[in-house]
C-alpha positions in Angstrom: 0.0 0.0 0.0 2.9 2.4 0.7 4.3 1.8 -2.7 0.9 2.6 -4.3 0.6 5.8 -2.2 4.1 6.9 -3.3 3.3 6.1 -6.9 0.1 8.2 -6.8 2.1 11.0 -5.1 4.7 11.1 -7.9 1.9 11.1 -10.4 0.1 14.1 -9.0 2.9 16.2 -7.4 5.7 16.1 -9.8 8.4 18.8 -10.2 8.3 21.1 -13.2 10.2 19.9 -16.2 11.2 23.4 -17.3 15.0 24.0 -17.1 16.3 27.1 -15.4 13.1 27.8 -13.5 13.0 27.7 -9.7 9.7 25.9 -9.7 9.6 23.2 -7.0 6.3 21.5 -8.0 3.2 21.7 -10.2 -0.2 21.2 -8.6 -2.7 18.8 -10.2 -5.7 20.4 -12.0 -9.1 19.3 -13.2 -10.7 21.1 -16.2 -14.4 21.2 -17.0 -16.2 22.9 -19.9 -19.8 23.7 -20.8 -21.4 26.0 -23.3 -20.5 29.2 -21.6 -17.7 28.5 -19.2 -14.4 26.8 -18.7 -13.8 25.8 -15.1 -10.3 24.9 -13.7 -9.9 23.3 -10.2 -6.3 23.5 -8.9 -5.4 21.4 -5.8 -3.4 23.6 -3.4 -3.1 22.0 0.0 -1.8 24.4 2.6 -1.7 27.4 0.3 -3.4 30.6 1.5 -5.8 31.7 -1.2 -4.7 35.4 -1.0 -1.1 34.4 -1.8 -2.0 32.8 -5.1 -1.4 34.8 -8.3 -3.5 34.1 -11.4 -2.5 35.5 -14.7 -4.7 35.1 -17.8 -3.3 35.7 -21.3 -4.5 34.9 -24.8 -3.5 31.2 -24.8 -3.1 30.1 -21.2 -3.7 30.7 -17.5 -0.9 30.7 -15.0 -1.4 29.9 -11.3 1.6 30.5 -9.0 2.6 31.1 -5.4 4.7 29.6 -2.6 3.7 27.0 -0.1 5.8 27.1 3.0 6.2 24.5 5.7 3.3 25.1 8.0 2.5 24.6 11.7 5.9 25.6 12.9 7.3 22.1 12.2 10.5 23.1 10.3 12.7 22.5 13.4 11.7 18.9 13.7 13.2 15.8 12.0 11.3 14.9 8.9 10.1 11.3 8.9 7.9 11.6 5.7 7.3 14.6 3.5 4.6 14.1 0.9 2.7 17.4 0.9 4.6 19.6 -1.7 6.3 22.8 -0.4 8.1 25.7 -2.0 7.4 27.8 -5.1 5.0 26.4 -7.6 3.6 27.3 -11.0 1.0 25.6 -13.2 0.3 26.8 -16.7 -2.9 25.5 -18.3 -3.3 25.9 -22.0 -6.6 27.2 -23.1 -8.6 26.5 -26.3 -8.1 29.0 -29.1 -10.7 31.6 -28.1 -11.1 34.6 -25.8 -11.9 34.2 -22.0 -12.5 36.5 -19.1 -11.8 35.4 -15.5 -15.3 35.6 -14.1 -14.9 34.0 -10.7 -12.1 32.9 -8.3 -12.9 31.0 -5.1 -11.2 28.7 -2.7 -13.1 25.6 -1.6 -11.6 22.8 0.6 -8.0 23.4 -0.4 -8.7 23.9 -4.0 -8.6 27.1 -6.1 -11.6 27.2 -8.5 -11.3 29.5 -11.5 -14.3 30.1 -13.7 -13.6 31.6 -17.1 -16.4 32.9 -19.3 -16.2 32.4 -23.0 -16.3 35.7 -24.8 -18.0 35.6 -28.2 
């Protein structure tokens, strides 16, 4: 079971593959689409919503911030460290059309971004 948990952790919380960037990890995302909106759910355990920067351009949306060790535990010996920490970025490519960021909310450790399709 431990091997399976570690495999799942590597699948969802993997370091960025871009060279020369100080990104420590990329959060997993879910993307949903309907007729008028494009909704992106970004899993951000332990990240304060007000610290997250969201940048929308013509072809993608970028979510970035830093997740520090919480609860004042940094002085203790680490036995297991599975929750990602440090600076993160996640760029999500968007379909070829124009979007406006209509809503941004934080629910249960996830950032939910609702983009409206502009006609």
